[in-house]
N, C-alpha and C positions, 0 to 999 in steps of 0.2 A: 824524425825529423820531422815530419809534415807538422807534426803539432807542436813542436815547439817553434819550427817558425812562425805557426799562426798565434802562441802567443804574444809574441813580437806585435801583434796589428790588434789587440785590445784595446790598448788607450787610443791611438788613431782610428779607428773606426766607430768607439763608442759617441763620437760627437756627432754620428747622422742615424741617432738610435730611434725605437719606435716613438710614434707620434700619438699621445693622446687623444681620444674625440670629444665632445662636447660635454661639460658636466651635466649641463641638462639638456638633452637633446628635444627640437622642438618639432613637431609633428606638422609641419608646415611644406609647401608644395616646395620640390629641390630647383637650386637656382639655374642658371645656364652651364651648361657642362663646357667648363676649360679644359684647352688641350697645350698641355704640358709638353706635347713631342715623347720623343725617344731616348732613353738614359743610354748615353755614348759607351759601348762597348766594344772592347778586343775579340776577338775570335782564336780561340784553342785551339791547337793542332794536333793535340794527344789524341789518336784513337787508340782507346782501352779495349781492342776487341782483336782477337786472335781467330783467324780458320788456316786452321792447321793445312788443308789440301788433302790431297791423296792419301797423305799418311794415316789422315783422321779415319779412316774404315777401320785401321789398328788399333789405334786410341779405343773406338768404340764396342772392337773383339775385346781388347784389355777391361776395359770397364765393365763389361758382361761377364766375363770372368772372376771378376772381383767379386760381381755381384753375388754371382753361385757362389764361389766361396765364402762369401760373408753377407746374409741375406737382409741382418738383423738393422735395425734402425738407428741412427746416433745416438749412444749410450748420453746423451746430456745429463741426466742426472749423477750416472754413474763418475762424469769428469767433474762436474761441480765438486760430489762428495771427496772425488782424489784430490782437488785441486783446497778443498778448506782444509782438508787434513795434510797439507804442503807435500804431499805424498811419501812421506816420513813416516807416519805415523804408524803406516802400515808394517812398515818393515822392523819397527822397534816394538813394537805390540801388534801381532798380527794374531796372537792367541785372542784377541777379545773379538766378542760374536760379531761383532758391525765389523771388524776386519774381515774377519773370515767369508761374512756377505757380502761386504767389495770384491773380497778374492774371488769367491766365484761368481759373481758375476761381471768381473772381467777375465775371465777364462768361458766363461760360456759366451763374450762376446768375440775373442778370439780366437774360439775353437776352430771355426775354419781354417786359420790361418797356420793356428798349430800343428793340425792335421797334414797340412801341406808341408810345414817344412819338419814335420818329423818324418812326413815320405820322403823328403831331399836330404836329412842328414843322414837316413837307412842307406839310401842310396849311394851317398858321400862314402860312407863308410864300409858299406857292405861290396861294392862294387869293385874295389882295389883288391880286397881281401879274397873273393872269388877269382879275381886275375891272377894272384898268388897261387891259388890252389890249382888253377887251371894251368898255370904254367908248369907247375912242380909235375902235374897228371900227366902233362904232353911229353913231357922231360923223363918219362918213365914208359914209353909209348904206349899210354893210352889217351881216353878224351880224345882222339883222334889222332893221336902223336902217331901211331904205328902205320907207316908208308905202306900199308896193304890195302888195295879195295876191291872189296866181291862186288864180282859181276850180277848184278841184279837186269832183270826185262825190263822195266819200269826205269833203270836208269837215265835213259835220255829225257824223260818226261820228269823227272825228279831234277834232274839238273836246270831244264829252263823255268819251272815253277820256283825252283830256290833264286835262279839267275833272277827273275821279274820280281819275284818280292823283295830282293836286297835291291833293285834298281826303283822300285818305288818309296822304298825305305830312303834312302840316300837323298831321292826328291824332297821326302817331307824334310829329309835333314837341312837340304839343300834351300827349301821356302824358308825355313827357321833361321836360317842363318842371316839368309839377303834378309827379313823382315828385322834381326837383330844391328843388322849392317843399317840399312835406314834409319832408325832409330837412334844409330847411333850420330850418322851425318847427317840427320836433322837436327839432334843436341847441339852439335857443332855449328850448322848453320844459325841455329837461334842463336845462339849465343853471339855472334857478332850484331847481331839488331839488337841485344840491350845496349849499346853505346847509342845507336837511333833513338831508342826509346825513353833511355834515360834523360838526355838531349833533347829529347821533345815534351819530357814533363819541367824539367827545368827552364826551361822558356816560358811553359805558360806559366810557369811559378813569376819568372819576372815581367809577363803580360800583366799578370792578375796585380802585381806592387805599382805598377807603371800605371794601370788605366784606374784603378781607387783613386785617388786622391781627382781626378779630373772627374768622375762619375760623381764624387762628394760637391767638388763645384757646382756643377751639372744641377744637382739637387736644390745647391741654395741661388743659386743664379735663376731660379725659377720660379721666385718667388716674387720676383717682380713681374710674370705674368697674371695671379693671384692679386699682386699691387697696383697693378694697371686696370683690370676689370673692376676695382675696387673703388679707384680713383674715378672711370669713367663714370659709376651707375651714381657715386657721390656729388659728380659734376651736373650732373643728368636726373637727380633727385627731382627736379621738379615734374618733369613728363612722368617719371617713374611712381615716385611717392603719390603727388601730386595727380596725376594723372589717374591713378589708378581710384583717391578717394571721391574726385571730380565724376568717371566712370560710377563708382557705387551711388554718388546724391543722385547722380543723374536719373537714376532708375527711378527715384522717387520724384524728383522734382520735374523732370520736363514733360511727364504727362501734365500737371498740374499748369507747367507754363504756356503747354499747347492749349490746353481748353482756352487759357483767357485771350489766346491768340486768336483761338477758333472765335472767340464771342467777338473780338474787334472785327474779326472779317465778315461776323454776321450784321455788324453793326453798318460797315459800310453799306451792304447788301440791303439792310431795311433802309438804310438812308436813300438807297436808290432805289426799291420798290416804292416808298412813301411817293418820290417824285415822279415814278410812272404813273402811280397813282390820280396823282392832281394832274399829268400832263394828259392821262386819256382820259379822266373823268369831262376836264374843261373840253378835250375833241369830241366827248360823246354826249355833251349836254349844246353844245353847238350843232353837232351836226343832226344831231336829233330835229332841231326847232327847222333849219333849212330843207330836211328831207321832207318832213312835216308839208310845209308850205310846197314843195314839189311836185308832191304825191296827189295834195289836193286840186295843183293844176291841172296836171294831168288826169283826174277822173273828170276835172269839169270839162275839159276839150273832149275827151273820149266822150260824155255826154251829151256835148252839144255838137258832134260826130255822129251820133247815131238818130240822132233829128231829123237825118235826112230822110226825105220821102224814099228814098229806095228800101229803107228798115221798115216802115207802116204798107208796103203793095204787099198784102199777101195774094192778093188773086194773082196779079202776073211772078209774084216770085216767093214763093212761101219759104222758101229755104234760109234766102238772106232774113227775112222778116225773123223766123226762126232764131239764125244765128246772131241775129241783132239782140234780140232779146237774152239770149243766152249769155252775154258781152255785157249788156248792161247789168244782167242780177252779179257778174263776178266781181265790177267795178269797185262791190263792199268793200272786197280785202287789201286795196291798194291803203294800207294806212299801217302808220308805226306800230311797235311791238312792243320794245323794250323802252322805258318812261325816265332817263337820269336824270330829269330834272329835278327829282325829288331828294335824289341822295347828298346827305352832307358830304361838303371835303375834308381834307385830311390835312387841311393846314397846318391848325393847331400841333399835331403830333409831328407834322413835318419840323415844324421851327424849334422843337425841342431835339429832336433826334439832329438836326443842325448843330444845337449848342452843343449836345454828347460827342459829335465830331470835329469841333474845333480841339475837343484832346488827340492827342496822335498815338493812341493804348497801344499801336502795335511798335512804336518806337521804345517806350516806357516798357511792352514785354522782350525786346530785345536786350535793353540795359536789361533784365535780369538774366538772359541770359549769357548776356557780356561778364556779367557780375561772379555766374555760378562758374563758367568758362575762365575766368582769373584763378579759380584754384590752384594751377601746377605755381604760377608766378607766387600767391601770397607762402606758398610754401617754402619756395626758395628762399623769399626774404626772411621768415620767420626760422628756418635751419640755416642760415646761412655761419653762424657761429658754432653751431654744434658739426657742420659740414668740416670747418676749418679744424677743429679740435679732433675729429677722426682724422683727417688728412693728417696730419701731425703726427697721431698717434700711428697709424701707418707706416709714415718713413719712421718714426722709431723703431716699431718691430722690425724691417728691412735692417736697420743698424746696428740692431741687437743680436739678427742672427748671423752678422758679416763678423762682427767682434766674437762675436760666441765660438765659431767654425776657424776662427785666426787662432783664438788661445789653444787649441790644440795641435801638438808636433804631428799633425796628420805626415807628411812629408818627408821631416826626419825619422821616424820610424819607420816608416816602408822605406827609406835609403837604406834603413840598420838592416831591414829584413832581406834587402836585394841582396848588400854584402853578404850576409849569411847565408843566401841561397849559393850566392856568386862562389863561398868558402867552400861550402860542402859539395856543391861541384867538381871544382877542383881537386878535392879529396875522394871524391871517385873516379876520377879522372887518374890519380896515381895506382888505382888499384885495377885498370883494365887490364897492362902488361901480367900481373899477376893471374887473373881469369884469364888472360889468355894462355900464360904457361900450362896452368892448371888443367885448364881442357884440353890440351895438346898432350898432356901425360895421360889425360882421362881419355882420349881416344888412343893411343897410343897401345893403353892397357886394354880398352875392347876390342879394336883388331885381333892383339894378340889371343884374347881370348875367341873372335871369330876364326884366326888361323889354326888352333886348336881343331877345330872342328872341321874349317877347310882340308888341312893336311888328313886329315880320316877319309873325306870324302875324296880326295884324289886316288888318294890308294885303293876306295871303293871302286871309283868309275876309272882309274886306269886297270884295277885286276878285272873289270868286267870286260873290259875293251880286250884285254890282252888274253883273256881265255877265251871269250865268242871269239874272235879272231883266229887265235892258233889252235883252236880245239879241232881235231879230225876224228871223226867217228871211226874210221879204217882203222886207228893206233889203238895199242893197248893200253894200261895205265901204266907198263913200265916202258912203254916207248914214245910216249906224249912230247911233244915237241918242245923246243926250249918258252917258244912265245907264251903258249898253253901253262907251262912251268912257272912263268914269269907271273902272270895273272895270277895265277893261286898263291904264290910266296906276296903280292901286294895284298892282297886282300887280308892274309895272313899279318901284314905288316900294321894295316888299317884296325884290325883287332886289338894288336899290340898299342898302338898308340891310344884306342879307346879305352883300353883299361887304363892307363897311365896318366889320360887327360881327365876321365871322363867326372872323377872324385874332386879333381878342381872346380872344371866346370858347373859341376852340380852346387857346390859349395857357394860361389860365388854368386849362383841365382839363388839362392835361397836368402843369402842374405839382404840379396837386390828385391827379391819379392819381398821378405819381412818389411823391410825399410818402406820401398815406394809404396806399396799395396798397403799400410796403414797409414800413411803418408795423405793418400788417396782418399782414403774410408774417411780419416779422422780430422783431415787440414781442409782437401780441396774438395768433397760434396757437402760438406757443411758449410761451407763458404759460398758456395752458389745456391745454397737451399738457407741461408742465413741463419743456420741454426748453429752457427760457430759464436754470431754475438750472442746469441740467447744464451750461450754459457758466458761469454764476458760479460755481459749485462747484469748477470746474476748477481741479485745484491747481494752487499756484502762479501761478495768472494775476493774481490783484493785486500780491503781493508776490512776488518770486524765490523767497524763504526761507520762505515760509507755505504748508503744502500746503490748511489750512481756512484762508482771511482770520478768519471771525467769532471762534472761541477763541483765534486768531494775535492778535487785535485787541484781546478782551476779558480773556484770559488769559494772554496772551505763552506758548499752547502749541497750536502749529499743528496738531500730530498726534489732538488732540482730534475725536472722531467728531461733529461739530457744523457741519451743513451750512445752506446756505440754505432748501435744499428738508425736510430734517429739521424746521427750525426754521418753514416754514410749515405744512406737513402736520400737526406739533404741534398749534399753537397752533387751526388748521382744525376738529381735532378737540374743541376746547375743553379739554386735558388741563392742568395746572399749568404755570407759568412756573418752577416748581423746575427740573421733567425738561426742560422747552422749551429751555432755556438752559444748562441742565447746571450752575447755579449751586452744586452741590456742588465744585465746583474751587476756587470762591471760599473755603468754607468748609466743608471735612469735617466734618461732625456725627457721622458715625459712633463717630471715638474718644471724643469726651464720652459717647457713648447707650451704650458699652461699659462706661462707670464710675460710669453712673447705672442706665440703665434695665434693662439687661442687665448685672446686676452681679454679680460671682463671690463676694461675700463673703455672697449670698443662701444660693448655689448649698453655698458651702462650709459656712454656717451648716445646713442641711437635711441633708448630707452627714454631719454631724458627728453625727446622732441617733443613737443607743446606746439599745437597748433589750432589758432582762434580765426574760426570761421565765420565769428558774428559780425564783419565787414559786409557779407554776400545779401544785398536786398534784392530779394527775386520781383515785388510789384510794389511802387510807390505807392503814398497815400493818395496823390494824384489821381493814378491809374484805377484805385480801389473805389473813388467817388466816381470816376467816370462810370463804372461798371453797373453802381447802384443809379446815376442820372439815368442811364439806359432804362433802368428795368423800372422807371417813373417815368419814361417818354408819353405815356397813353397810350401804347399800342391796344391794351387790351379793353379802352373804350372807343373801340373802331365797331361799329356796327357791319360783321362782317355777312351774316343772313342777308341783311338786304341787297350787299354789291352783291352778291352773289347769287340771287335770285332772279335780279337784274340781268345779270351777264348771262346765266344761264336764257335767258327768253332770246327769241330773232330780233333783228333788227327791225324788218316788217312781219307782218300778218303771213305772207304769203313770200314765197320764195320771187324775184322779180323775173327773174330769167325763165324760170321756169312757167311764171304767168304771161312774161313774154312770146315763147316757144308756143304756148297753146294758142293763144291771142293771134298769133301767126298764122298758126294751122288753120284757125278759124278762120281768117280772113281768106287765107287761100283758096276757102271755098266759095268765095263770093266771087261774082261776074268784075271783071276789068271796071273802073270808072273812078269817080269821085271818092265812093265811098270807101274803095277798095286803097285808093293814094294817101287819103284821110288815114287811117287805118294805121297803114303802114311807116307813116310818119310818125304815128305814138306807139308804135312798138319799138323804133328805134329810140324814141326818147327815152323809153323804161331802164332799155339797156344803157342807156350814158349814164340814168341816174345810176344804177347797179354800178356800173364800172368808176363813178368819179366819187360816190356818195356813200354808197353799202359798203362797198371791199375796205375803204381807211376805215369805216366804223367797226367791221368787224375788227380787222388789226386790234382797233383800238382797243375792243372788248376783249381778245384775246390776251394781251399784255395787262390791261388790268385786271384779269381775271387772275394771269398768274403771278401778277404781286399781291394781290389779294390772299391766296390761297397763302404763299412764301411769310407775307404778314403776318396772315393766323396761324401757322405754326411756330413762328420766333416768338407771338405774345403768348402763347400758351406755356403757363406754366413758369411764365419769362421770372419772377422775382425768385422762385425757388432753385431755377436754374443758375441766379447769378449769385444766389447765398452760398450754394454749392461748391461753387467755383471759386468763391472767395474764401470758403472753410479749407479748401485743396491749398489754395496759398500759404493759408495759414498753417496748416497745419506741416507743410515742405518748409516753411522759412521757421518755423518750431523746430524742426530735424534738425538745421543747420545750426542755427543759433543755440539749441540747449543737450538735442542727442545726439549730437554726432561724434562726440567724445568717445563712444564705441566702437564707431566704424574707424576714425580717427587710428584709437590704440589697434585695432585690429591691422588695419593695411599699414600702421608705422611696424608693429612686429612680423609682418610678411617683407615689410621689405629690409629689415634687419634681420631676419633669418636670410636672404638673398646675399646681404653681405658677408653676416658669416658663417654661410655655405661655401664662399670664395675661397677663406680660408680652410674650412672643413675638408674641401677637394683638394687643395694644395696639402695638407697634413695625412690626408689618406694616399695619394699619389707616391708622399714622401715614403710612408711607411710601406706600400706595395713595391715601391722602388727598390726599399733596402730590404726586404723580404726576397725579393726577386731577381733582381737585377744589378743591384749595389754592391760590387768586389765577389761574383758568384763565384763560390769555392768546387769548380768542377775540377781543377788541378789537383786537388789534396784527393779526391775520391779516385781521381785517374791514378796516383801514385799507389794506393791502396791496390787497386785495380791491375796495374803495372807488375806490382809485387807479386799478385795471382798468378799474372798469366806467366812469369818467369818462374817461380816454385812450380806450379801445377801443369799448366800448359808446355813452356820449354821442358823442365827439369822432372818432373815427374811423370808426365803421362811419357817423357821418351825413353827414362829409365825402365820402366813400366813394361813398355812395348820391346823393349831390348831384354830384359829378364825373361820375356815369354816365348823372344824369340830364338834364346838361347837355350833357355829351359826345356821346351819344344825339342830340340835337334839333340840335347843332351840325354833326353829319353829315349829316344828312337835309338840312341847309340845301343842299345841294348839288343835289340831285334838286329840291328846290324850286327851286331860282334857274332850271336847266332846263326845267321842266315851265310854270313863269311867262313865262317870256322867250318861248314854243313858243304858250302859250293866249293872251297878252296878243294877237297878232298876230288873233284871233279874235274880241276884244272893242272894239279901239281900232278909231277913223275912221282909214279911210285916206286919204292923197292923189290916188290914181288906182287906177282897177279895168282890169280885162281888158275887150277892144272882141271879139265876134263880128262875121265878116262873114255870114253865113247870117240875121241876124237882120235885120230891116229897120230903115232909117234914125231913121225916128219913133219906133218903139220904143227904141230904143239911146238917142236923146235921151232919152225919158220915164224908161227904169230907168236909165242909166247914164249920165247925163249930163256926168260929168266924166272918162268912158272916154279912154284917149290910145294905147291900144298892143288889138291883138287876142290872144286866147287863142291859147295855142300847142296844136296837135293833139294834142299828148301828154297835155296836162292834161283830155281827152275822156275 
């Protein structure tokens, strides 16, 4: 039924077929991950799993017994050969050697069942015959029919042993009957679950039919996710494509422009350095003259002071005279050391650099950067028409998908399938009363069989009860009480019913054993191990021209790899029916998608993008000339050695502060007076000269030193540096104007791959969703599992447990018969009894009034 229903879905579901990948896959970075969400799906409620509960222990015992009876592996080859011979050739041409071999193989496989069946038939045939002869024998007062019991010393022990054995045997029979009854009740209770399972499966089929159109519509609607992402990237082609091109060019161009920008900074610093040199040189030249004049005045003043008479009176103050001579000798150190008046000025170079600085090279470089940064805008302007064409194509793809999906009557086909399911369900509902009636009759029959055994058990238990309670050990066999006699009679009644019912019970057990055992070994176990599918999927088994019968029947293509096992396993995993039934054979949607979702027109439009970057000017001619003018500013003509030589000299020959401290120390050794006071005044003058003239000159010399060293570094190989910068700019400009085609093509290819990648993600998602989520066919595998549960778990297991319990009880009727016959002699009232010679006559008449024969000595 489920296959027929599935065939009604072929046209409906083929519209959502497998999607084709790119015809020429691009080895490029993957695009951004798109989120298409989850395909909406209903929940299937059928739980195709059966837990038998406590009775499962009995099921396992039956399986173990059947394995012991039939341990051979599943005869796949034998069944395949029999199936190919249509099971008739062996009957009509059994003399052929190959058919004889098949017959022997079948007998070998069934040998365990045949032996057990033979034992059962022998039991069913012989036991009534034995019972007939037993009855005739007892009628002739043989076989225990004589109402005379010989007295033995161990009579009580034998009676107890026989009673115990009969009770134990009856317990085993009782357990067997209870197992049979439990299996009978279990089957009846499980029959009531059939309606629940069938209804659940039918509801799942309705869920399958109702959810499939919604799932297909969801797949189609999610094209908008890919489309919106494509439109977004097209609208942002400037930052995306132009930004990538800019980033790649910037790696080569930015260092060259940075060098120009650094040279512009060097120009500014050079101008400042020349200005500092000019100012410092002027300060130093002016300060040198003033300092020289002031030092001359100080020397003259000190000499005049040293002419004091105190300096020449060696007789009165030799120390002062000596100090004066020392001071006069050190005055020659009070003169300038560096002479800046001979150094030429740098005005010519400064004028040239000022002329160069009139051109703002930094602004020119910034215009180059701005021109390079304008690449995204240039890309937008130059690709405007292509973007519009691609957007139109994307809209057209969406319209084609929508129109294509509407061209297939998915809803109408699924509606027909729903009607079919409802009709089939209604027919099944009509069979429920018949099933219940048949199950009732079966239940009655099984209860009747159990009652046969229960009747024997009732006589056994009542006989044991009455015999045990009514037994009087002081009573003779001929004087036993009524209760004890009744117990023995009931035991014999149980023996009679055992002979009457046992052959019927064994016949039923043997029939059920052959049917249920072979069903378990040939159907249920192979289904669980999937060996049954291998038989069904045997090539050319169903039809001599079909390798695989399912695709041969459905698609007329038996070579297609679609087997019953693969179909069942795929649906068991709840995958889509499209991949399970290979519906792409009905309609291969890949060719359609090749011209819609994955269209070459989109790729062609994007590959036709032409971007011209020759409008980017990195450095204008004015900037280049400015660099050349700077290199010709005459910085190399400055005599840096003379400047640095004078700078490295001190302002004065001696440090004025040190000279002043030494002079002060010598003055402090002199006695106070006019000479001491005058020298103190000269010391103060020296310190004032150092503070007011030496310190500014030292600062100017330091500034001059730094500026000259900077200028020397800048002037070092300046023309070659400028030429190298200009060469780098020319190389970067040539890259942009002539060699950027490969770069643009490469980045355009990446951008195209990103756009196409969104379509590819959509197609792959649809492909995966069709295979895994759209129309999941778990209801169909559930129907197979449900059939297996009803046939094997409900029927076969219960039937096998029934015959096992009933057969066990029937087999133990045989020892029950023997034990009951022997035990009845100890409970029934005898007609005659043994007489003893050594017993007085009066005692014999009192204890054994009906004795007719003396006991044999062997019995004592």
